[in-house]
C-alpha positions as CSV (number, residue, x, y, z in Angstrom):
1,X,0.0,0.0,0.0
2,X,2.9,2.3,0.7
3,X,3.9,2.2,-3.0
4,X,0.4,3.3,-4.1
5,X,0.3,6.1,-1.4
6,X,3.7,7.4,-2.5
7,X,2.7,7.4,-6.1
8,X,-0.5,9.3,-5.3
9,X,1.5,11.9,-3.3
10,X,3.9,12.4,-6.2
11,X,1.0,12.8,-8.6
12,X,-0.6,15.3,-6.2
13,X,2.6,17.4,-6.0
14,X,2.9,17.3,-9.8
15,X,-0.7,18.5,-10.2
16,X,-0.2,21.4,-7.8
17,X,3.3,22.1,-9.4
18,X,4.6,22.0,-5.8
19,X,7.7,19.9,-6.3
20,X,10.5,21.8,-8.0
21,X,14.0,20.4,-7.9
22,X,15.7,23.3,-6.1
23,X,13.3,23.6,-3.1
24,X,13.2,19.8,-2.8
25,X,17.0,19.6,-2.6
26,X,16.8,22.2,0.1
27,X,14.4,19.9,2.0
28,X,16.7,17.0,1.4
29,X,19.7,18.8,2.8
30,X,17.8,20.2,5.8
31,X,16.2,16.9,6.8
32,X,18.8,14.3,5.9
33,X,22.2,15.8,5.4
34,X,22.5,18.8,7.8
35,X,22.3,16.6,11.0
36,X,25.2,14.5,9.6
37,X,27.5,17.4,8.9
38,X,26.0,18.9,5.7
39,X,27.9,17.1,2.9
40,X,26.9,14.3,0.6
41,X,27.9,12.6,-2.7
42,X,25.9,14.1,-5.6
43,X,25.0,10.5,-6.7
44,X,23.0,10.0,-3.5
45,X,21.2,13.3,-4.0
46,X,20.3,12.4,-7.6
47,X,19.0,9.0,-6.6
48,X,16.8,10.6,-3.9
49,X,15.4,13.1,-6.3
50,X,14.6,10.3,-8.7
51,X,12.5,8.6,-6.0
52,X,10.0,11.5,-6.2
53,X,10.1,11.9,-10.0
54,X,12.8,14.5,-10.4
55,X,15.2,13.5,-13.1
56,X,19.0,13.8,-13.1
57,X,19.2,16.8,-15.5
58,X,16.8,18.8,-13.3
59,X,18.7,17.8,-10.1
60,X,22.1,18.8,-11.5
61,X,20.7,22.1,-12.8
62,X,19.2,22.9,-9.4
63,X,22.5,22.0,-7.6
64,X,24.3,24.5,-9.9
65,X,21.8,27.2,-9.1
66,X,22.1,26.5,-5.3
67,X,25.9,26.9,-5.7
68,X,25.4,30.2,-7.5
69,X,23.0,31.3,-4.7
70,X,25.7,30.6,-2.1
71,X,23.8,27.7,-0.4
72,X,25.9,24.8,-1.6
73,X,29.6,24.4,-2.4
74,X,31.2,21.5,-4.3
75,X,34.4,19.5,-3.9
76,X,35.7,16.9,-6.3
77,X,37.4,13.8,-5.1
78,X,38.6,11.7,-8.0
79,X,35.6,11.1,-10.3
80,X,33.1,11.9,-7.5
81,X,31.6,15.3,-6.6
82,X,30.4,16.1,-3.1
83,X,28.3,19.1,-2.2
84,X,28.1,20.6,1.2
85,X,26.1,23.4,2.8
86,X,27.8,26.7,3.2
87,X,28.0,28.1,6.8
88,X,25.3,30.6,6.2
89,X,23.0,28.1,4.6
90,X,23.5,25.6,7.5
91,X,22.6,28.3,10.0
92,X,19.5,29.1,8.0
93,X,18.5,25.5,7.8
94,X,18.8,25.0,11.5
95,X,16.4,27.9,12.1
96,X,13.9,26.3,9.6
97,X,14.2,22.9,11.5
98,X,13.1,24.6,14.7
99,X,10.0,25.9,13.0
100,X,9.2,22.6,11.4
101,X,9.8,20.5,14.5
102,X,8.4,22.9,17.0
103,X,6.1,21.3,19.6
104,X,3.5,24.1,19.3
105,X,2.4,27.5,20.5
106,X,4.5,29.5,23.0
107,X,3.1,30.2,26.5
108,X,0.7,33.1,26.8
109,X,3.2,35.2,28.8
110,X,6.1,34.6,26.4
111,X,7.7,37.8,25.1
112,X,7.2,39.1,21.6
113,X,9.9,40.3,19.2
114,X,9.3,43.7,17.6
115,X,11.5,44.9,14.7
116,X,11.7,48.3,13.1
117,X,13.4,48.1,9.7
118,X,15.5,51.0,8.5
119,X,16.9,52.1,5.2
120,X,15.8,52.1,1.6
121,X,15.5,48.4,1.3
122,X,12.9,48.2,4.2
123,X,10.2,46.7,2.0
124,X,12.5,43.8,0.9
125,X,13.5,43.3,4.5
126,X,9.9,43.2,5.7
127,X,9.1,40.7,3.0
128,X,11.9,38.4,4.2
129,X,10.5,38.6,7.7
130,X,6.9,37.9,6.6
131,X,8.2,34.7,5.0
132,X,9.4,33.7,8.5
133,X,6.0,34.3,10.1
134,X,6.4,37.9,11.2
135,X,3.3,40.1,10.9
136,X,3.2,43.8,9.9
137,X,2.2,46.1,12.7
138,X,2.8,49.4,11.1
139,X,5.1,51.2,8.6
140,X,8.5,49.5,8.8
141,X,7.4,47.7,12.0
142,X,6.9,43.9,12.3
143,X,6.4,41.5,15.2
144,X,6.3,37.8,16.1
145,X,5.6,35.9,19.3
146,X,8.6,34.5,21.2
147,X,12.3,35.5,21.1
148,X,13.0,35.6,17.3
149,X,16.2,37.7,17.4
150,X,18.2,35.0,15.8
151,X,15.8,34.8,12.9
152,X,16.0,38.6,12.5
153,X,19.7,38.6,12.4
154,X,19.8,35.7,9.9
155,X,17.3,37.4,7.6
156,X,18.5,41.0,7.7
157,X,22.1,41.0,8.9
158,X,21.8,44.7,9.8
159,X,19.7,47.8,9.3
160,X,17.2,47.2,12.0
161,X,16.2,47.9,15.6
162,X,14.8,44.9,17.4
163,X,13.7,44.2,21.0
164,X,11.6,41.8,22.9
165,X,8.6,43.0,24.9
166,X,5.9,41.4,27.1
167,X,2.8,40.4,25.3
168,X,0.8,43.0,27.2
169,X,3.0,45.7,25.7
170,X,2.2,44.8,22.1
171,X,-1.1,46.7,22.0
172,X,-4.3,47.5,23.8
173,X,-6.4,45.0,21.8
174,X,-6.7,41.4,22.7
175,X,-4.2,39.0,21.2
176,X,-7.0,37.4,19.2
177,X,-7.9,40.8,17.6
178,X,-4.3,41.6,17.0
179,X,-3.7,38.3,15.3
180,X,-6.8,38.5,13.1
181,X,-5.7,41.9,11.9
182,X,-2.1,41.0,11.4
183,X,-2.0,37.5,9.9
184,X,-4.1,35.7,7.4
185,X,-4.9,32.9,9.8
186,X,-7.9,31.7,7.8
187,X,-5.7,30.9,4.7
188,X,-3.1,29.4,6.9
189,X,-5.6,27.1,8.6
190,X,-6.9,26.1,5.3
191,X,-3.4,25.2,4.2
192,X,-2.9,23.1,7.3
193,X,-6.3,21.3,6.7
194,X,-5.3,20.5,3.1
195,X,-2.0,19.1,4.4
196,X,-4.0,16.8,6.7
197,X,-6.2,15.6,3.7
198,X,-3.1,14.8,1.7
199,X,-1.2,12.9,4.3
200,X,-3.9,11.0,6.2
201,X,-3.6,8.2,3.6
202,X,0.1,7.9,4.5
203,X,-0.8,7.6,8.2
204,X,-3.4,4.9,7.3
205,X,-0.8,3.0,5.2
206,X,1.5,3.0,8.2
207,X,-1.3,1.8,10.4
208,X,-1.9,-1.2,8.1
209,X,1.5,-2.6,9.0
210,X,3.9,-4.7,6.9
211,X,7.5,-3.7,6.2
212,X,7.6,-0.9,3.7
213,X,10.7,-0.3,1.6
214,X,13.3,1.8,3.2
215,X,13.7,4.0,0.1
216,X,10.0,4.6,-0.1
217,X,9.9,5.6,3.5
218,X,12.7,8.2,2.9
219,X,10.8,9.5,-0.1
220,X,7.6,9.8,1.8
221,X,9.3,11.5,4.8
222,X,10.9,14.0,2.5
223,X,7.5,14.8,0.8
224,X,6.0,15.1,4.2
225,X,8.6,17.6,5.3
226,X,8.6,19.4,2.0
227,X,4.9,20.1,2.2
228,X,4.7,20.9,5.9
229,X,7.7,23.2,5.7
230,X,6.1,25.7,3.3
231,X,3.3,26.3,5.8
232,X,5.2,26.0,9.1
233,X,7.8,28.5,8.1
234,X,5.1,31.2,7.7
235,X,3.2,30.2,10.8
236,X,3.9,32.8,13.6
237,X,3.1,30.1,16.2
238,X,0.7,32.3,18.1
239,X,-0.4,31.6,21.7
240,X,-3.6,29.5,21.9
241,X,-5.8,32.4,22.9
242,X,-4.9,34.3,19.6
243,X,-5.9,31.4,17.3
244,X,-9.3,31.4,15.6
245,X,-12.0,28.7,16.1
246,X,-11.4,25.7,13.9
247,X,-7.6,26.3,13.7
248,X,-6.2,23.2,11.9
249,X,-2.5,23.9,12.8
250,X,-2.4,21.7,15.9
251,X,-4.0,18.8,14.1
252,X,-1.6,19.1,11.2
253,X,1.4,19.4,13.5
254,X,0.3,16.2,15.3
255,X,-0.2,14.3,12.0
256,X,3.2,15.5,10.8
257,X,5.0,14.4,14.0
258,X,3.3,11.0,14.0
259,X,4.1,10.2,10.4
260,X,7.7,11.6,10.7
261,X,8.4,9.5,13.8
262,X,7.1,6.3,12.2
263,X,8.8,6.7,8.9
264,X,12.2,7.7,10.3
265,X,13.5,4.4,11.7
266,X,13.0,2.7,8.3
267,X,14.0,5.7,6.2
268,X,17.3,5.9,8.1
269,X,18.2,2.4,7.1
270,X,18.2,3.6,3.5
271,X,20.5,6.5,4.3
272,X,22.9,4.3,6.3
273,X,23.0,1.7,3.5
274,X,24.7,3.8,0.9
275,X,24.9,7.6,1.6
276,X,28.4,8.8,1.7
277,X,30.5,12.0,2.1
278,X,34.2,12.4,1.5
279,X,35.0,10.6,4.8
280,X,32.9,7.5,4.0
281,X,29.5,6.3,5.0
282,X,27.2,8.8,6.7
283,X,26.1,6.3,9.3
284,X,23.3,6.4,11.8
285,X,22.4,9.5,13.9
286,X,22.9,9.4,17.6
287,X,20.1,10.9,19.7
288,X,22.4,13.7,21.0
289,X,23.5,14.5,17.4
290,X,20.0,14.7,16.1
291,X,19.0,17.0,19.0
292,X,22.0,19.3,18.6
293,X,21.9,19.8,14.9
294,X,18.1,20.0,14.5
295,X,17.5,22.3,17.4
């Protein structure tokens, strides 16, 4: 059944045009390679892309573009090429992993991060922060619950004034009113609900039992992360009192976590059976390594 579910997922991504080679390779590096040091033989990358219907030509072109963008760097060793994450890309991917694997909303009393963006490029800077779940509070002013200073520095580098403040200092309105005016929570909840619809068959296939193929489990896990990532990175992760009725985010996050945890032991066997970097086999992840690099 897993084979049929995986085929249906790939078809669905294709119909929605939601599986381009570059972004998928970003997912691959963030989920599989970053916790193991950030480097892998390009042959492993190409084979993984092929599992989800991305051919070698598209994979190589996407790798070249990621190198041009400063996210990957390549090294040749004899006839083999290995690509590793640049330092800045690795830091960026670790921040993304926190959003993807977050356990849920922050406490009601958690501080908020407010950012005033300066300079002529303020609109571009604000767009970069919106992509990370920040909401626009006023001209050149954005905010997000929790301490998001590291995200601000990663996105902007400089040209901003940022500080954390108690939730009560954010405004005179209730958090629910503020959230409704600042974020498009309805569309975000719809996206989470659609994610649940797409991946419930995967959960059902895992419930049916039987040993699925390790390569299929890795492909399914990557599609799971790839689809969830595009929503989770834009989710401000608001306190529970700020969320609208019928919010689907919690349900989606639970489904993601359940599927991810069940796919991982089998998927990891595929990685350990043949993935290599310049030092040799990538090998299994220890619990402390997974926690350190994904946090």
